[in-house]
N, C-alpha and C positions, 0 to 999 in steps of 0.2 A: 671465952674471950670477954673482955670488957666491951663497952661501947665504943668501937672504933668508927663507927658510922651513924650518921642521922637518919638514913633512908636506905632500906634494902629494896631493889627491885627484882621481883621473881620472874624471870623470863626476859630475853633480849629481843623480843619483836619490836617493830618499828615504834609502836605505841608505847612500850615500856621505856624504849631509849629516849623517845621524846620527853616522856614524864621526867625521867631522871636527869636529862640535860637540863630542863628548867629549874629542877629543884637544885642541881649543881650551881647553876647560874645565880640562884638566890643565896648562895653560900652554904649549902648543905653538903656534908660528905656522903657521897652516893656510893653504894655497892650493887652491881648488877650481877646476879647469879643466873647463868645459862647452863642447861643440861647438854646442849649439843657442843660440837667442837667448833662451830661457827655461830656468829651472832646474826641477828636479822630476822629470824623465823623464815616466813615465805620469801623475804626480800635477800635472798642470797642465791649465789650461782655455784655450779660445779663443773669440773672439767672432766672429759673423757679424750685422751689423746690430744689432738690438736683443736678439739671442739670445746667450746664453752656454752653452757646452757643455763638460762634463767630457770629457777625451780618453778615460778609461777607467774611473776609480776612482769608485765609487758607494757603496759600503758597506764600512765599517771598524768594528772594535769599539773604541769610544772611551769607555768608562765612566769617570767620575771616579776610580775606584779601580783602574782597569785599567793594563796595562803602559805603554801609550803615554803616558797622562798622567802616569804615574810618571817615564818618561824626560824629559818635558817640564817637569816640576817640578825635576828635578835639574839641567836646564839653565837654569832661570829664564825660560822663554819660554811657560809654559803660558797666560798671560793673553791671548796672541794667538789662541787656538783656542776656539771655541765648538762644541760637538757637539750635534746634534739626533737623537734616536733614531727610527729606523723603527718603525713599528707592528708589523712581522712581520720574521723573519729572512729568509724568502724564501716564495714561493708557486710551485706548478707545476700544469700541466694536461697532460692527454695526449688530450683528447677524450673519453675514457671516465671520467675522474676529475679533480678539482680538489682541492688541499690547500694550506692555509696553515700554516706553521710559525710559532708565536708568536716573540716577540722576546726572551723571557728563559727561563731554565732552568726555574724554577718553573712558569710557564705551559705550556712545552712538556711537562713530565712530567704535569701535570694532563690536558692535552688528549689526549695520547697514550694515558694509561691510560683515560680516559673513552671514547675511540673504539675501543680495543682491551683490553677489560676482561680477556680471558683471558691477556694479556701483561703485566699489571700488575707482577708481581713480576720478570719478565724485564727490563721496562724500568728498574726500580730498580736491578737488577744491572748493566745496561749502563752507566747513568749513574754508578754508583759505581765502576766499572772505568775510565770516562773521567776521573773525578777522580783517579785514580792517575797517569795520564799527565801531567795538569796538575801535580799535587804534584811529581812527580819531574824533569820537564823544564822547567816554567815558573816555579814558585814560587822556586827559586834565583835567578832573574834579579832578583827584588826586593831581593835581599840581596848583590848584587855589590859594593856599596860597602864592605861590612864583610867579605865573604868570597867571593872570586872563584873558582869552580870551573867547567871546562869541562864539556861535555855528559856525561851519564851513559851512556857508550858500552855498558856491560854491558846496561842496560835496553833501549837502541836496538837492539842485537844480537839481542835476543830476537825482534824483529818483522821481521828481514830476510826478504825474499821472502813476506811475509805481506800479503794483499790487505785493504783496507777491508771489502769485502763478506763475505769469510769471517769477519772479526772480528765484524761485526754479527750473522752467522748463528750465531756461537758462543752468543749470548744470546737472540736473537729468533727465533721459530719460525713467525711469521705472515708469509707471503710478501709481502702488501701492505705491512706495516709495514716490512719490509726494503726494499722499493722506495721508500717514503717517505723512510726515513733514507739512501738512496742517492742520492736525486733531486737532491741539491746538488752532483753531480759536476761541472757547469760551473764551480764554484768553483775547481777545480784542474785542469780540462781533461783528464781521463783517465777511462776507463770504470771503474765501481766494482770489477770483479774483477781489475784490473790496477793500482789506486790503492794507494799505501803506506799502511798502517794508521796509523803515527804521524802523518804529515801530516794525514790526513783526519780522525782522531780529534779531533785538536787544532783544525782548522779549524772543526769543528762545535761542540766544547765551549767554545771561547774566544768564539765567537759568541754561544752560548747564555748563557754566564756573564757577559760584559761587554757584550752587546747589539750591535746593528747601527746604525751612525750615518752621517750625512753632516755636512759643515761648510758652513754657510751662506756663499756667496760662493765655495765652491770648495776642493777639497784643495790647491790651490796655496798656500793659507794656511799649511798644515802645512809645505811646502817653505819658504816665506819665513820662518817662525819658526825653523826649524832653521839656515837661512842667517844669520838674525840672532844666533843663539848663537855663530856663528863669526865674524861681523864685528864685533860689540860687544866682543870679546876680541882684536881686532887682526889677524884673518885677512882674507882676500879671497876673494871669489867672482866669477870671470870667466866670462862668456858669450862666445860666438863664438871660444872658445880651445880648439880641438881638438888634443888630444895625438896626433901622428901617429907618433913613434917614441921609443924610449928609448936611452939610452946606458948600457952595462953594462961591468962590469970585475970579475972574479974573483967571480963569483956574487954581485955586488951592483949595484943601479941606481945609477948615478951622476947622471943628470939626464934630464929628458924635453924634448922639442922639440915646439913647438906648430905649427899650421899658418901661423902668422904668422912662423915662424923664430926664436921667442923660446926660449931654453934656460933651463930652471928647475932649480935644484939643491935638494936638500933631503936630509935624513937618512933619511927612509923615504917610501914611496909606497903609496897604496891605490887599487886598481882597482875602479871601480863600473860598468865597461862589459862588453861581451859578451867572454867568455873566447876566443871564436874570433878575435876582432880582437886581443886582447892577446896571445895565445900564438902566433898564426900570422902577425901582421903587425907589432905594435908592439915587442915584444921582438925584438932582433936575432937573426938566424938562429944565430949561433955560441953564443948563451946559451940557446937553446930546449931544453927537455928531451924526449928522444924518448919517454919513459914517459908523460909528461903528454900529449904530442901523440896517442899511442896511446889514451890514456884519452879524450881529447876526441873522437877519431874514433869512439869506441864509444858516445857520447851523442847525443842528438838534441834539437833546439829543440822546444818545446812548440808546441801548436797556436797559430795566429794567428786571424784573423777578417776577414770582410767586415763592416764597420760603417757604419751609416746613422745620421747625426746630423740630427734633425728639428727644425726650428723650427715651432711649431703656431699656427694661428690661434686656437685655444681649447683648454683643457686636455681631455685624453681619458684615460681610465682603462685601464691595461694589463690583460690578461685576469684576473689575480688581484687587481687593485686596489691593489697596493702599489709600492713603489720597486723591487723586484728580482723579476722574474717569469721562470719557464722555461716553454716550450712544447715538448713533444716529440711527434712525430707516432706514437709507439708506446711501449709499456711496456718493451720489451726494450732496455736501455741499452746492452748489449754490441753488439747487432746495429746499433743506431743509431750508435754510435761507429765501428764497422767501416766504415759506409757514409760517415762524415766522412773518414776517413784513405784509404779505397779507394772513392771515389765512383762508384756506378753509376747515379746520377741527379742531374739538375741542379735538381731541385726541392728547396727547403729542407725539411729533416726535423726541424728544431728552430730555435727562436728564442729569444734572450735580450732581455728588454725592461728597460731601466734608466731610471729616471725620477727627476728631482729635483723634488720637490714643494715649491717655494718661492714663497710667495705674492707676493713683491716682485719676481719676475723673469718675463720672458715665458716661456710654457710650451714645454718642449723634451722630447725623448726620444731615447734611443740604442737602437737596435735592431741586434743583431749575431748573426752566424751563423758557427760555427767552420769553419775550413779549414787546410789546410797550404799553406805558401807555394808549394810546387812545383805545387799544384793550383789556384791561383787566378791571376787576371790583373789587371794593372794597366792593361790597355788600355781605352780610353774606352768603346768600344761594348759589349764583353763585360762590363764592371764594371756598366754601367747596366742591361743585360738581367738580370743576377742581382739587381740591387737591385729592379728591377720585380717579380720573382717574390717577393722577400722582402716587398714592400709588398703584394702580393696576398694572401699568407698572412696577414699582419697584419690586414689589412682584413676578412677572414673571422672573425678572432678579436675584432676590435674594430670593429663596424659603424660606418661613417662615418669610419674613420681616414684614408683616402686624402683625403677632402674637407677634413680638418682640417690637411693639410700646407701650409705657407707656403714654407719653404726647405728644401733637403736638401744635405748634404755626405757624400760617400761616401769611405771609407778602405779600402784593401786591405792585405794583409801588406806589400807594397812600401811603402805610406804609412807604417805603423808602424815599418818598419826605417828609412826614410828620416829620419823626425823623432826617433826615439828611439835609433837605433844598435842596437837588438836584432836579432841576426842572424835572418833569415827572419820578422821581425815577431813573434818569440815573445812571447806575453802572460805567460807564467809562468816564463821562463827555460828550464831544461831540462824534458823531459817528467817528470811526476811519476808514475814507475812503480815498482811494488813492489820490482823488483829492483835500482834504482839509489838509492833514497832514503838508505840509510846509507852504502853502499860508495863510490859513483862520483861523487856531486855535488861541486863544487869546495869545497875546504876554505878557510878564511880565511888559512891560510899558504901559501907557495908555495916553489919551489925556489930562488928568489933571496931572499938573506937578509933584505932590508929592503923586499921587495914583498909586500903583502897583498891580499886580494880581499874584496869584500862584495857584496850585492845578490841579486836573485832567482835568479842562476845558481849561488849557493852553498847550502849548507845554512842553514836549513831549506827554502828555495824561495820561491815567489811570494806576493804579497799585502803590502799596507802594513805590517800587524801583523808578519809574518815578516821582511820586510826591515829593519825598525826593530830588531828584536831581533838580527838578524845584524850590522847596523852596530854596535850596542852591544857585542855579543860581540867583534867585531874590534878595536874600540878598547881593550877590556879585556885582550884578549890581547897587544896592543902595549904598553900601559902595564905590564902585569905582567911583561913581559920586559925591563922597564928602559929602553924607549925614550922618549925625551923627557920625562921627569919633570923638572920645573923647580922643586922646592922643596917644602917641607912644606905650604904653604898654597896651592899653585898651583891646585887645584881650585875654589878659592873665588873665583878672579878673575872 
């Protein structure tokens, strides 16, 4: 084929679609190649009979004045998304205590101050400090159209190797309150004492500031809206089109080859797939960079999970009564996390309950337990044995839960890898550890001049909000390097 396109996006995760949508808005002819039959990566749903299940995403900051709707408005596709706010950010229980964190910042501050009156001034100081992170790293994103600046690396460097827990303890002296503020560690899949300060502070603060929401009908609507922003500007989104290799010459990608033997040429390429696949398999060996491969070898995929998707005869309430609840068998998160990565027991010591509370749909629930791919099994018998233990644990927390189950689907790390292409079924890209957040995660640019990267394997990491930011930033980097600009009014197409 000749050059039909200006840009090829490899993979249709939310980040790749965001990047492609902004390139299309700038006048570029965009082609998205997706190996699966559905677009969106983890942001898609599936049906079993009368039940619809979200594959993994259940809670995203989607305030009307927040970043995601800002991006959707810039693309002209905001009308396709309706967001409904959860009544709480999350709740957790340990057997000894239960705590529900409210949905918005003002309520959080009021409730924490009421429950911990001796920490009132410390709470205000902590929230004020979190605000500085937001002002420095997030507010500039709202002004990229007028003034594009890449991340403030000087600010980021101050927090290299600093953990989220140690940062909280700079302000909060009450041990129980520290535990409450660290209890959302499943949001990023790493124990609080090893979690990166910047990632976790912003994860908490953005949810508090913008709220936690779901999209009636599923987060696939977000993927569909972003795809529309590409196709209505002349681009194409292809499913069942897996990019299996690239042709390169003189530090430049010349074309990609799909599983169907089609060769697609473009001026630039954006990878929204696992960097393990990209740099070890798809880029030809003669063009691979040894330093990058060494860097990749020093990183590790994040946790995956055993996930149970339940269709229910009737609605049941999760332990905290909300859309997102965590249960921990103990209050020592560090010891609990160590037992996940080095299991010495086959009994679940934590559970995550995710529930879509939509009146017009048959009731369903997602229950998952973290694990590493190497420690899980995709074999039928073992998988069902562990699922039975998860159900037993859930039934103790929700009396009558077992009797409410109509149907069940089980997903293992191998399932997540098979359907999403994420190495080891990683839920968050690379591990979110304090020593790799700033230095070692994949950047948007690569050693090939016209190859870029985006997605949860890049900075800043996992979650819909983060990957949309990453896709938007990647597009701005490309456009401000003079790639693909098509005229003064191209962005208004």
